[in-house]
N, C-alpha and C positions, 0 to 999 in steps of 0.2 A: 554032478551035484545039485542034483533038482532045486529051484527055488521056489518058497511058497509064499513069497511076498507081492507080488501081482495080485495073488487072489485073496490074497487080506485086505488090498487096498481099493481094489474091487469090489468089494465087499464090506470096505472104512465107508468109502463114496457114499457108494449105496442106503447106504445111513443116514450120512448126511445129508442128502439128496432127500431122502424124507422126510427127515427128520427139519427141513425148511421149507417141507412144500406144505407139510404140518403147522407150524407157524406162521406160513403165507396161508392159509384155511383157516387159523384161530387168527387172525390179526383181521381177515376180508370175514368172519361171521362177526365179527365184533363190531368192525365200521359195520355191517349191515342193522347189526345191536341200534345203536347210535345214531339220533336226531344230527346233522346243519344249518346252519341257513350260515348264511354271506352273502359281504349287503358291499354297495362299489356308489361311485357316484358319475354325476358327469361332468364336474368340473373339481379343483380343488382351492378356488380363490372366488367369492362371489361378495356382488357389493349388499350393502346391509339392505335388508327389508325386501330384496330380492329371495327367490323361492330356489333352492335345490333340488335336485332329482337323484331319488336315492331310490336302485334299485335293487328290491332284494329273491336270493332263492333260497328259498325251504326244502331238506329232505329228510322226511320222515324218516326213522328207523320202520329196520322192517317185519311187515305186518303190522302197524301202526296204524289206525283211522280214526284218531281224537280230531277235532274239528280242534283247529287254531285261532291263537289272531296275535299280528304282529304290532308290538307299540315300540315306538320310537321314542330312543333319551334325548338329548344334545347335554353335553355337559356334566354330563349324571343326574338328568333333569327331566320327566316326559316330556314330551314335545310335539303335535302334528295328531294330527288324526291319524287312526289305525287302521291297518287295516288288515284283508285276511286274504293265503295267496291262495292262486287258482290251482285248476286241476294241475299246472305242469310246477308247481309250487311261486310261482312268479309275484312276484306285488311290485306295484311303483310306488310312491313321497312323494312329495310336495312337500319341502319344509321350507317355509322361509325361515329367514335366517337375520334377527336384529340389532345387534350386537355386536359391534368391530369388535376383533378379535378371533382367537382360535377356538373353530365348533367343532367338538367333537363329537361324530355321532357312530352311536350304536343302538338293537335293534333287536327285542329280548322277545322269546315264542312264549304266550300264554295259553293254556289250555281252555277253551271254551266249556260250559257250565250250564248253559242254557240257550236252546234254539232260538229264542229273540233275535232281533237287526246287531242289539248292541252289542250280545255276547257273551257278557257277565250278567251275576244277576246283582255282587255287588262292583261297581266299580271305582269307588272310590280310590285305593289304593293305583289307581291309575290317570288320576285327572292331571290334568296341568299343570305341570311343577313337581308334581309329586317325586320321591325318589328313587332310585332302581333298589330293588329288591332282589338277595342274594339271590333269591330258589329262583328266580327263574333263568331257563336255560341265553344265550347270549350269541349277538353274532360278532365279526371281527371289529375295532373301529378305524372310524375313516375320519379322517381330517383336513376341516375348508374353513379355510385364514378369507374372515369375512372383513374387508375394508369400508370405510369411511366414504361418501358421498354427498358430493352438493348436490341441492332440489331447489329449482328457482321458484320464484317468487313468487305467488298468483298472479294471474292479469287480470288489471283492473277495469272494470267494464261495469254496466248499467242493469246487471244482476244478478242476487246474492245464490249458492248455491252451499247449499247446510243436508249438514244429514242427521240424522237423530242416533243418538247413542246408548244405549240401556246398560246403566249400572247396576239392574237386578237381577246379576248372581255373584249370590254369596260364595265362600268356601262350604265349598261340600253343593253345593250345587250335585244335582245329578240329569236334567238335562230330561223330567222322563217324557217333557211332551215332545223331546222332538224329534225330524224322520230322517233325519244327515245327521252326519260330524262335521261340524268347521274343520276349516283347515288347519288351525290351531289344537284340535282336541276338544276335549267337557274341557273346558275353563271358568272361571272365578275374575272380577271384574277387579281386584285385587293385585294379580299378578299383575308385574310389573312393566314384566319385558311381553305380555299380551300389545296392554292396555300401548308401551310401542310402536308395536306391528301394524296393529290396527291405525295409530298417528300417521306413520308412512305409510300406508298404506292409503290414506285419509287427502297425505299433501300430495301422491301422485297422480291423484281424480279431481286434485285443483279444489279442494272443499273450502268454500270460504270459513266456514263453520259447524263445528257439532250439537247437536241440541241435547243436551241433560234430559230426562223423561221425567222426572216427578209429579207427576200427574194425577197420582193414589193415594199424593200423600195427605190430604188432610178426612179422607171419606169417614162423613158420617162428625166432625168434627167440629166445635163450635168453640175452638182454640188451639191456635196453632200444641200450644205443650201440652194436646192430650193426641197429640203424635206417637203413632207405635214403637215397639224395637226396629221394626224391619223397617222401620221410614228411617230412625239412624242407621243404620246398616248402611241405608242407601244414599245417604248424604258422605257417609263415610266413605264411599265408593269415588262417589267424584270427588272429592276431594285428594283423593289420591290420584284419581287421574287429574287432577288440578298443577297436583305436584308435578307428572308426568310431563304434562304440557309445561310449565314450565321450568323443569330440567333441557328437554329438547332445542325448547330458545333461547334457553342460556349457549349450547351447542351451534346457534349459528341456525336453528334450522327454522321455517315460518309453516308453523302450526297454525290448525285452522284458531278461531278463536270460537269466546265458549257462548250459548246462552242456554238460562231454566227455563224448560216448560214446567210450571206445578199447576193446577190441575182445580180447578172451582164447585162439577158438578158430573167427572169422568168417574160412575159411581153413584153412593149413595152421601147425596153432596154437604158441603161444610157449608162454614156458613162465611161470606165476608171479614165479619171481624178476622177468623181465623187464615182467611188470604192474606187479608191486609199485615196481621201478623207474619203470617209464610217471608212473606217479601220485602218487612222491617227485620227478621232476620237474616236472609239472606245481602241485604243490603250491608250490615256491619260487619258478619261472618267473612263471608263471602270476597262484597263486591272490595268495602272500603281495606282487606286484606294485600296487605305490599306486595307481598311474596307475587297475589295470580295479578297485580297494576298490569293494563296492557295488553290480558288475556281475554278482555270479556268483547262479545262483536257489539258497535255503536251505533242510533240510528235516534237520528237529528243530535249529534251529541252526547246521546245517554247511554246505558248499559240497558242493552233488552231483554225484557223479559215477555214471553210468549206463554198468556193464558189458555189453559184450554177449558171453554166449557161448552157444555150438552146443552144448556139449557135447560136444565132440569130445576134451576128455582125461578123460574116462569112460574106465575096462578097459573091452573090447573084450566082455566080457561078463556085464557089472555087468546084475542083475535091474533092472526101472523101481523094485521096492520103493525102492532102492537109491539111488535119484540125490539125494534130497534131502538127502541126508545124504553125499555126496561132492562133492555143490554147495558143501554151507553149510562142510568143512572146509576146501574148497579157496580156498576167497573171499577177495577182498585188501579190504585194511582201507583204510579210509576216508580218504579226507582230512582 
């Protein structure tokens, strides 16, 4: 008797083989039609304030030529400068990590909607500190353990190293005149993580003090009470920075001390009355605040205040030889 089972086996095998190939083909086609992003880090542990290197590899879907930018996130919030993948789909990120604890890092893929260097017409959803958006495709998550560290005291010497610190960047600031992206991304001065990282860098650089720039506060004002809302916002930003400095001091860190720099005539000149009223306000609201005691840089035993005066209050035809006597007679009293 002739058996036909082998015939059916071969036929069934061919069907199965063809079906498997078809499924593999469909799977490969689906894979080619999907983009992908994977990231890796150079270390799984780092000291606070140091930067971790994040390597990203972006693979666009087949035929997709959309220009994209890559947005890093730490613990679900925007952190760090964006990057554009190169022709091979690669991008390198340097992410400073200021807070001890577990840092979970991932990166989002965001389509560009402009040829401008910043990549987006409206950057607001991606400012530093903003939460992640569900609509953006994401990479895998990598974890880095951030450890505390001891920072040595600044060496004592005959010179003082002071760094100017600008508290002008308000929430929603778009950095429209920027020519590059800060390492922390487009931030505002109310972000305490940004301020903490700035201070860690300043401590590592051995800065003795920071100079808060208030030089535009009394433009055209006869009295301190005439200051505008923008001035009050900068005052608020300064207070947040002082709070961060006090908190880091509580950790035993050698934070730089603070100096405030009001201005008399940096722009439309204010009056001496307005300047002295501003100095009184600084003394009673900031210098006498017990929380900020010990944070102020002292000169001759008193908190130092630097006054920016470009000489615009001088008489129009004053000869150069009278400049010293005019500015001396108009000098505001010290705090």
